[in-house]
MMTF fields as JSON, N, C-alpha, C and O atoms, coordinates in Angstrom:
{
  "mmtfVersion": "1.0.0",
  "mmtfProducer": "UNKNOWN",
  "numBonds": 375,
  "numAtoms": 376,
  "numGroups": 94,
  "numChains": 1,
  "numModels": 1,
  "chainsPerModel": [1],
  "groupsPerChain": [94],
  "chainIdList": ["A"],
  "bondAtomList": [4, 2, 8, 6, 12, 10, 16, 14, 20, 18, 24, 22, 28, 26, 32, 30, 36, 34, 40, 38, 44, 42, 48, 46, 52, 50, 56, 54, 60, 58, 64, 62, 68, 66, 72, 70, 76, 74, 80, 78, 84, 82, 88, 86, 92, 90, 96, 94, 100, 98, 104, 102, 108, 106, 112, 110, 116, 114, 120, 118, 124, 122, 128, 126, 132, 130, 136, 134, 140, 138, 144, 142, 148, 146, 152, 150, 156, 154, 160, 158, 164, 162, 168, 166, 172, 170, 176, 174, 180, 178, 184, 182, 188, 186, 192, 190, 196, 194, 200, 198, 204, 202, 208, 206, 212, 210, 216, 214, 220, 218, 224, 222, 228, 226, 232, 230, 236, 234, 240, 238, 244, 242, 248, 246, 252, 250, 256, 254, 260, 258, 264, 262, 268, 266, 272, 270, 276, 274, 280, 278, 284, 282, 288, 286, 292, 290, 296, 294, 300, 298, 304, 302, 308, 306, 312, 310, 316, 314, 320, 318, 324, 322, 328, 326, 332, 330, 336, 334, 340, 338, 344, 342, 348, 346, 352, 350, 356, 354, 360, 358, 364, 362, 368, 366, 372, 370],
  "bondOrderList": [1, 1, 1, 1, 1, 1, 1, 1, 1, 1, 1, 1, 1, 1, 1, 1, 1, 1, 1, 1, 1, 1, 1, 1, 1, 1, 1, 1, 1, 1, 1, 1, 1, 1, 1, 1, 1, 1, 1, 1, 1, 1, 1, 1, 1, 1, 1, 1, 1, 1, 1, 1, 1, 1, 1, 1, 1, 1, 1, 1, 1, 1, 1, 1, 1, 1, 1, 1, 1, 1, 1, 1, 1, 1, 1, 1, 1, 1, 1, 1, 1, 1, 1, 1, 1, 1, 1, 1, 1, 1, 1, 1, 1],
  "groupList": [{"groupName": "MET", "atomNameList": ["N", "CA", "C", "O"], "elementList": ["N", "C", "C", "O"], "formalChargeList": [0, 0, 0, 0], "bondAtomList": [1, 0, 2, 1, 3, 2], "bondOrderList": [1, 1, 2], "singleLetterCode": "M", "chemCompType": "L-PEPTIDE LINKING"}, {"groupName": "THR", "atomNameList": ["N", "CA", "C", "O"], "elementList": ["N", "C", "C", "O"], "formalChargeList": [0, 0, 0, 0], "bondAtomList": [1, 0, 2, 1, 3, 2], "bondOrderList": [1, 1, 2], "singleLetterCode": "T", "chemCompType": "L-PEPTIDE LINKING"}, {"groupName": "LYS", "atomNameList": ["N", "CA", "C", "O"], "elementList": ["N", "C", "C", "O"], "formalChargeList": [0, 0, 0, 0], "bondAtomList": [1, 0, 2, 1, 3, 2], "bondOrderList": [1, 1, 2], "singleLetterCode": "K", "chemCompType": "L-PEPTIDE LINKING"}, {"groupName": "ALA", "atomNameList": ["N", "CA", "C", "O"], "elementList": ["N", "C", "C", "O"], "formalChargeList": [0, 0, 0, 0], "bondAtomList": [1, 0, 2, 1, 3, 2], "bondOrderList": [1, 1, 2], "singleLetterCode": "A", "chemCompType": "L-PEPTIDE LINKING"}, {"groupName": "ASP", "atomNameList": ["N", "CA", "C", "O"], "elementList": ["N", "C", "C", "O"], "formalChargeList": [0, 0, 0, 0], "bondAtomList": [1, 0, 2, 1, 3, 2], "bondOrderList": [1, 1, 2], "singleLetterCode": "D", "chemCompType": "L-PEPTIDE LINKING"}, {"groupName": "LEU", "atomNameList": ["N", "CA", "C", "O"], "elementList": ["N", "C", "C", "O"], "formalChargeList": [0, 0, 0, 0], "bondAtomList": [1, 0, 2, 1, 3, 2], "bondOrderList": [1, 1, 2], "singleLetterCode": "L", "chemCompType": "L-PEPTIDE LINKING"}, {"groupName": "ILE", "atomNameList": ["N", "CA", "C", "O"], "elementList": ["N", "C", "C", "O"], "formalChargeList": [0, 0, 0, 0], "bondAtomList": [1, 0, 2, 1, 3, 2], "bondOrderList": [1, 1, 2], "singleLetterCode": "I", "chemCompType": "L-PEPTIDE LINKING"}, {"groupName": "ASN", "atomNameList": ["N", "CA", "C", "O"], "elementList": ["N", "C", "C", "O"], "formalChargeList": [0, 0, 0, 0], "bondAtomList": [1, 0, 2, 1, 3, 2], "bondOrderList": [1, 1, 2], "singleLetterCode": "N", "chemCompType": "L-PEPTIDE LINKING"}, {"groupName": "GLN", "atomNameList": ["N", "CA", "C", "O"], "elementList": ["N", "C", "C", "O"], "formalChargeList": [0, 0, 0, 0], "bondAtomList": [1, 0, 2, 1, 3, 2], "bondOrderList": [1, 1, 2], "singleLetterCode": "Q", "chemCompType": "L-PEPTIDE LINKING"}, {"groupName": "SER", "atomNameList": ["N", "CA", "C", "O"], "elementList": ["N", "C", "C", "O"], "formalChargeList": [0, 0, 0, 0], "bondAtomList": [1, 0, 2, 1, 3, 2], "bondOrderList": [1, 1, 2], "singleLetterCode": "S", "chemCompType": "L-PEPTIDE LINKING"}, {"groupName": "GLU", "atomNameList": ["N", "CA", "C", "O"], "elementList": ["N", "C", "C", "O"], "formalChargeList": [0, 0, 0, 0], "bondAtomList": [1, 0, 2, 1, 3, 2], "bondOrderList": [1, 1, 2], "singleLetterCode": "E", "chemCompType": "L-PEPTIDE LINKING"}, {"groupName": "GLY", "atomNameList": ["N", "CA", "C", "O"], "elementList": ["N", "C", "C", "O"], "formalChargeList": [0, 0, 0, 0], "bondAtomList": [1, 0, 2, 1, 3, 2], "bondOrderList": [1, 1, 2], "singleLetterCode": "G", "chemCompType": "PEPTIDE LINKING"}, {"groupName": "ARG", "atomNameList": ["N", "CA", "C", "O"], "elementList": ["N", "C", "C", "O"], "formalChargeList": [0, 0, 0, 0], "bondAtomList": [1, 0, 2, 1, 3, 2], "bondOrderList": [1, 1, 2], "singleLetterCode": "R", "chemCompType": "L-PEPTIDE LINKING"}, {"groupName": "VAL", "atomNameList": ["N", "CA", "C", "O"], "elementList": ["N", "C", "C", "O"], "formalChargeList": [0, 0, 0, 0], "bondAtomList": [1, 0, 2, 1, 3, 2], "bondOrderList": [1, 1, 2], "singleLetterCode": "V", "chemCompType": "L-PEPTIDE LINKING"}, {"groupName": "PHE", "atomNameList": ["N", "CA", "C", "O"], "elementList": ["N", "C", "C", "O"], "formalChargeList": [0, 0, 0, 0], "bondAtomList": [1, 0, 2, 1, 3, 2], "bondOrderList": [1, 1, 2], "singleLetterCode": "F", "chemCompType": "L-PEPTIDE LINKING"}, {"groupName": "TYR", "atomNameList": ["N", "CA", "C", "O"], "elementList": ["N", "C", "C", "O"], "formalChargeList": [0, 0, 0, 0], "bondAtomList": [1, 0, 2, 1, 3, 2], "bondOrderList": [1, 1, 2], "singleLetterCode": "Y", "chemCompType": "L-PEPTIDE LINKING"}, {"groupName": "PRO", "atomNameList": ["N", "CA", "C", "O"], "elementList": ["N", "C", "C", "O"], "formalChargeList": [0, 0, 0, 0], "bondAtomList": [1, 0, 2, 1, 3, 2], "bondOrderList": [1, 1, 2], "singleLetterCode": "P", "chemCompType": "L-PEPTIDE LINKING"}],
  "groupTypeList": [0, 1, 2, 3, 4, 5, 6, 7, 8, 6, 9, 10, 2, 3, 11, 6, 1, 12, 13, 2, 3, 10, 1, 13, 13, 7, 1, 6, 14, 4, 1, 0, 13, 10, 3, 5, 0, 3, 11, 4, 12, 6, 10, 6, 12, 11, 14, 11, 9, 14, 13, 7, 12, 9, 15, 10, 3, 15, 2, 11, 12, 7, 16, 12, 1, 11, 10, 13, 6, 10, 13, 2, 10, 2, 2, 5, 16, 14, 14, 2, 13, 11, 2, 10, 5, 2, 10, 10, 6, 7, 2, 11, 7, 4],
  "groupIdList": [1, 2, 3, 4, 5, 6, 7, 8, 9, 10, 11, 12, 13, 14, 15, 16, 17, 18, 19, 20, 21, 22, 23, 24, 25, 26, 27, 28, 29, 30, 31, 32, 33, 34, 35, 36, 37, 38, 39, 40, 41, 42, 43, 44, 45, 46, 47, 48, 49, 50, 51, 52, 53, 54, 55, 56, 57, 58, 59, 60, 61, 62, 63, 64, 65, 66, 67, 68, 69, 70, 71, 72, 73, 74, 75, 76, 77, 78, 79, 80, 81, 82, 83, 84, 85, 86, 87, 88, 89, 90, 91, 92, 93, 94],
  "secStructList": [7, 7, 2, 2, 2, 2, 2, 2, 2, 2, 2, 2, 2, 2, 6, 7, 7, 2, 2, 2, 2, 2, 2, 2, 2, 2, 2, 2, 2, 2, 2, 2, 2, 2, 2, 2, 2, 6, 6, 7, 7, 3, 3, 3, 6, 6, 6, 3, 3, 3, 3, 3, 3, 3, 3, 7, 7, 3, 3, 3, 3, 7, 6, 6, 6, 7, 7, 3, 3, 3, 3, 7, 7, 3, 3, 3, 3, 3, 3, 3, 3, 7, 2, 2, 2, 2, 2, 2, 2, 6, 6, 6, 7, 7],
  "xCoordList": [91.669, 90.517, 89.374, 89.558, 88.232, 87.04, 86.278, 86.599, 85.267, 84.393, 83.706, 83.561, 83.282, 82.601, 83.572, 83.19, 84.809, 85.795, 86.019, 86.127, 86.085, 86.247, 85.069, 85.261, 83.867, 82.682, 82.746, 82.477, 83.097, 83.19, 84.268, 84.043, 85.425, 86.481, 85.982, 86.191, 85.344, 84.88, 83.8, 83.771, 82.948, 81.887, 82.482, 82.01, 83.505, 84.162, 84.961, 84.818, 85.785, 86.681, 85.928, 86.335, 84.825, 84.092, 82.965, 82.357, 82.677, 81.629, 80.22, 79.335, 80.051, 78.746, 78.223, 78.944, 76.941, 76.326, 76.894, 77.414, 76.78, 77.257, 76.501, 77.075, 75.231, 74.433, 74.935, 75.009, 75.279, 75.793, 77.177, 77.495, 77.998, 79.341, 79.236, 80.03, 78.254, 78.031, 77.6, 78.01, 76.768, 76.303, 77.496, 77.628, 78.374, 79.596, 80.468, 80.873, 80.751, 81.637, 81.009, 81.682, 79.734, 79.053, 79.047, 79.267, 78.797, 78.796, 80.181, 80.288, 81.213, 82.607, 82.888, 83.338, 82.617, 82.906, 82.053, 82.556, 80.782, 79.904, 80.414, 80.435, 80.818, 81.33, 82.587, 82.766, 83.484, 84.726, 84.443, 85.069, 83.498, 83.154, 82.576, 82.927, 81.711, 81.119, 82.193, 82.153, 83.162, 84.248, 85.098, 85.453, 85.412, 86.206, 85.446, 86.017, 84.13, 83.282, 83.208, 83.083, 83.289, 83.268, 84.656, 84.803, 85.649, 86.971, 87.839, 88.922, 87.33, 88.083, 89.185, 89.129, 90.155, 91.243, 90.888, 90.332, 91.217, 90.945, 92.278, 93.089, 92.543, 93.802, 93.518, 92.808, 94.033, 93.873, 95.295, 96.095, 95.574, 96.969, 97.386, 96.631, 98.598, 99.161, 98.778, 99.299, 97.848, 97.391, 97.736, 98.463, 97.203, 97.486, 96.472, 95.649, 96.536, 95.603, 95.099, 95.763, 93.898, 93.267, 93.072, 92.649, 93.372, 93.196, 92.825, 93.191, 92.11, 91.786, 92.911, 93.404, 93.31, 94.306, 93.583, 92.782, 93.867, 93.229, 94.169, 95.383, 93.557, 94.293, 93.661, 92.446, 94.471, 93.986, 93.503, 93.875, 92.667, 92.235, 93.448, 94.396, 93.409, 94.477, 93.941, 92.82, 94.756, 94.391, 94.981, 96.19, 94.161, 94.645, 94.454, 94.076, 94.725, 94.609, 93.891, 94.249, 92.892, 92.183, 93.151, 93.577, 93.5, 94.509, 94.012, 94.824, 92.711, 92.177, 92.217, 92.645, 91.758, 91.58, 92.68, 92.857, 93.403, 94.438, 93.84, 94.577, 92.521, 91.818, 92.215, 92.296, 92.453, 92.736, 91.433, 90.458, 91.434, 90.227, 90.57, 91.711, 89.569, 89.696, 89.361, 88.263, 90.288, 90.058, 89.748, 90.569, 88.604, 88.18, 89.038, 89.642, 89.065, 89.741, 89.007, 87.802, 89.739, 89.141, 89.869, 90.999, 89.194, 89.762, 89.776, 88.804, 90.855, 90.946, 91.391, 92.296, 90.763, 91.254, 92.614, 92.858, 93.5, 94.867, 95.083, 94.709, 95.69, 96.014, 97.5, 98.271, 97.925, 99.317, 99.458, 98.842, 100.273, 100.397, 101.134, 102.05, 100.733, 101.363, 102.647, 102.878, 103.492, 104.811, 104.736, 105.482, 103.851, 103.721, 103.303, 103.825, 102.353, 101.868, 102.963, 103.166, 103.683, 104.778, 105.842, 106.326, 106.196, 107.174, 106.736, 107.526, 105.399, 104.852, 104.896, 105.243, 104.534, 104.479, 105.903, 106.107, 106.846, 108.228, 109.081, 110.281, 108.44, 109.166, 109.668, 108.935, 110.918, 111.458, 112.037, 112.628, 111.868, 112.421, 113.821, 114.392, 114.379, 115.689, 116.784, 117.962],
  "yCoordList": [119.166, 118.619, 118.478, 117.941, 118.962, 118.858, 117.595, 116.889, 117.326, 116.188, 116.321, 115.349, 117.539, 117.8, 117.545, 116.978, 117.963, 117.724, 116.217, 115.745, 115.482, 114.029, 113.408, 112.551, 113.821, 113.303, 113.583, 112.699, 114.79, 115.169, 114.295, 113.829, 114.096, 113.29, 111.838, 111.251, 111.266, 109.916, 109.8, 108.839, 110.785, 110.819, 110.851, 110.152, 111.667, 111.77, 110.502, 109.965, 110.046, 108.904, 107.601, 106.736, 107.443, 106.151, 106.23, 105.21, 107.436, 107.568, 107.335, 106.796, 107.76, 107.634, 108.988, 109.984, 109.024, 110.333, 110.807, 110.028, 112.124, 112.744, 112.194, 112.041, 111.903, 111.399, 110.009, 109.718, 109.157, 107.89, 107.957, 107.199, 108.864, 109.052, 109.57, 109.19, 110.437, 110.974, 109.848, 109.811, 108.925, 107.775, 106.914, 106.463, 106.667, 105.866, 106.503, 105.843, 107.773, 108.5, 108.456, 108.104, 108.813, 108.836, 107.468, 107.361, 106.426, 105.076, 104.691, 104.108, 105.002, 104.698, 105.444, 104.833, 106.751, 107.522, 107.053, 106.954, 106.772, 106.359, 104.992, 104.795, 104.07, 102.781, 102.933, 102.238, 103.844, 104.067, 104.633, 104.224, 105.569, 106.183, 105.065, 104.977, 104.228, 103.179, 102.232, 101.796, 101.901, 100.983, 101.661, 101.002, 102.914, 103.574, 103.704, 103.597, 103.938, 104.016, 102.693, 102.657, 101.566, 100.251, 99.825, 98.746, 100.697, 100.399, 99.578, 99.104, 99.434, 98.679, 99.538, 100.768, 98.859, 99.538, 99.443, 98.444, 100.49, 100.494, 100.507, 101.399, 99.526, 99.456, 99.438, 98.548, 100.364, 100.438, 100.287, 101.222, 99.088, 98.756, 99.797, 100.124, 100.27, 101.211, 102.636, 103.549, 102.862, 104.192, 104.552, 105.516, 103.76, 104.025, 103.342, 102.554, 103.65, 103.054, 104.094, 105.086, 103.825, 104.673, 103.837, 102.684, 104.396, 103.684, 104.721, 105.89, 104.311, 105.203, 105.224, 104.169, 106.381, 106.48, 107.01, 107.941, 106.417, 106.763, 107.691, 107.49, 108.739, 109.667, 109.729, 109.874, 109.621, 109.628, 111.03, 112.025, 111.072, 112.349, 113.081, 112.439, 114.412, 115.199, 116.538, 116.913, 117.267, 118.59, 119.592, 119.586, 120.437, 121.431, 122.809, 122.977, 123.785, 125.172, 125.99, 125.924, 126.757, 127.641, 128.781, 129.514, 128.927, 129.959, 131.392, 132.282, 131.623, 132.986, 133.357, 134.454, 132.418, 132.761, 132.147, 132.573, 131.186, 130.502, 129.525, 128.911, 129.329, 128.449, 126.964, 126.603, 126.144, 124.735, 124.023, 124.195, 123.211, 122.493, 121.0, 120.644, 120.156, 118.73, 118.38, 118.676, 117.766, 117.322, 115.818, 115.037, 115.409, 114.01, 113.185, 113.694, 111.873, 110.969, 110.981, 111.23, 110.707, 110.765, 109.836, 109.415, 109.53, 108.768, 109.686, 110.398, 109.67, 110.436, 109.522, 108.709, 109.644, 108.903, 109.393, 110.599, 108.485, 108.812, 108.125, 106.964, 108.834, 108.296, 108.086, 108.992, 106.928, 106.612, 106.351, 105.429, 107.16, 107.007, 105.722, 105.319, 105.087, 103.835, 104.085, 105.175, 103.07, 103.211, 103.597, 104.463, 102.964, 103.218, 104.676, 105.327, 105.171, 106.541, 107.493, 108.466, 107.283, 108.11, 108.201, 109.289, 107.078, 107.025, 107.779, 108.491, 107.611, 108.28, 109.809, 110.529, 110.295, 111.706, 112.293, 113.414, 111.542, 112.035, 111.736, 112.01, 111.18, 110.872, 112.202, 113.189, 112.196, 113.41, 114.42, 115.425, 114.153, 115.074, 114.623, 115.202, 113.627, 113.104, 113.941, 113.644],
  "zCoordList": [96.999, 96.35, 97.375, 98.467, 96.997, 97.846, 97.505, 96.548, 98.307, 98.051, 96.713, 95.97, 96.413, 95.116, 93.954, 92.93, 94.12, 93.064, 92.853, 91.721, 93.955, 93.888, 93.159, 92.296, 93.487, 92.808, 91.297, 90.485, 90.943, 89.526, 88.79, 87.673, 89.45, 88.808, 88.631, 87.569, 89.625, 89.492, 88.383, 87.616, 88.338, 87.342, 85.897, 85.001, 85.721, 84.419, 84.053, 82.955, 84.974, 84.69, 84.542, 83.765, 85.282, 85.249, 84.214, 83.89, 83.691, 82.711, 83.287, 82.623, 84.541, 85.202, 85.538, 85.489, 85.887, 86.216, 87.532, 88.33, 87.74, 88.95, 90.165, 91.243, 89.984, 91.105, 91.536, 92.73, 90.56, 90.924, 91.542, 92.458, 91.04, 91.599, 93.045, 93.906, 93.297, 94.646, 95.585, 96.745, 95.077, 95.921, 96.244, 97.382, 95.289, 95.533, 96.602, 97.558, 96.44, 97.365, 98.779, 99.748, 98.883, 100.186, 100.851, 102.058, 100.072, 100.59, 101.119, 102.198, 100.389, 100.816, 102.162, 103.131, 102.194, 103.391, 104.597, 105.716, 104.352, 105.427, 105.987, 107.202, 105.105, 105.527, 106.333, 107.333, 105.918, 106.63, 108.056, 109.033, 108.134, 109.448, 110.338, 111.515, 109.798, 110.631, 111.117, 112.267, 110.26, 110.673, 111.787, 112.765, 111.651, 112.729, 113.994, 115.079, 113.885, 115.107, 115.84, 117.065, 115.062, 115.606, 116.166, 116.739, 115.982, 116.45, 115.464, 115.808, 114.253, 113.244, 112.607, 112.61, 112.08, 111.337, 109.857, 109.402, 109.118, 107.683, 106.992, 107.244, 106.107, 105.387, 103.907, 103.439, 103.163, 101.722, 101.153, 101.169, 100.658, 100.174, 99.084, 98.168, 99.249, 98.307, 98.583, 97.944, 99.552, 99.861, 101.277, 101.517, 102.261, 103.649, 104.54, 104.074, 105.823, 106.776, 107.768, 108.067, 108.261, 109.271, 110.495, 110.406, 111.632, 112.907, 113.959, 113.831, 114.986, 116.082, 117.103, 117.503, 117.519, 118.612, 119.838, 119.747, 120.97, 122.232, 122.981, 123.017, 123.592, 124.408, 125.805, 125.934, 126.818, 128.217, 128.586, 127.964, 129.612, 130.164, 130.781, 131.234, 130.793, 131.317, 131.744, 131.4, 132.506, 132.922, 131.934, 131.702, 131.357, 130.409, 130.99, 132.15, 130.157, 130.567, 129.516, 128.34, 129.905, 128.996, 128.67, 129.563, 127.373, 127.034, 127.293, 127.546, 127.232, 127.48, 128.947, 129.307, 129.817, 131.199, 132.069, 133.21, 131.575, 132.394, 133.332, 134.104, 133.324, 134.213, 133.83, 132.656, 134.889, 134.648, 134.402, 135.133, 133.345, 132.986, 132.802, 132.508, 132.98, 132.846, 131.377, 130.907, 130.675, 129.291, 129.324, 129.804, 128.833, 128.864, 127.918, 126.974, 128.215, 127.266, 125.971, 125.929, 124.883, 123.58, 122.605, 122.848, 121.502, 120.423, 119.194, 118.94, 118.448, 117.202, 116.089, 116.276, 114.919, 113.768, 113.323, 113.297, 112.975, 112.53, 111.213, 111.045, 110.259, 108.944, 108.833, 109.15, 108.396, 108.136, 106.668, 106.133, 106.0, 104.526, 104.196, 104.913, 103.115, 102.669, 101.943, 101.42, 101.91, 101.299, 99.812, 99.354, 99.08, 97.64, 97.372, 96.467, 98.176, 97.975, 98.34, 97.615, 99.41, 99.865, 98.772, 98.458, 98.207, 97.13, 95.898, 95.277, 95.525, 94.359, 94.517, 93.581, 95.728, 96.001, 95.956, 95.49, 96.43, 96.493, 95.236, 95.203, 94.232, 92.978, 92.392, 92.33, 91.972, 91.376, 92.399, 92.002, 93.718, 94.731, 95.149, 96.073, 94.508, 94.862, 94.272, 94.469]
}
């Protein structure tokens, strides 16, 4: 599902215009990005949680040239699926 598909689904299910649905989706995503940038954890009960994971700097290797390069420390957002969503997705796979 793409962002456009999500906007269309929300528009249809909520009975609102596509423009309003797009505003809702953009507001949610923008707010989530701001929270992650501030170092906050996002938890959506029944769905999952987003948290930043920190990775230390390390020496890597350029696969093309074999040259050793310094990789800076970084933070990456990580999603952990919630129990209810995991169970729903796996329903019928037993």
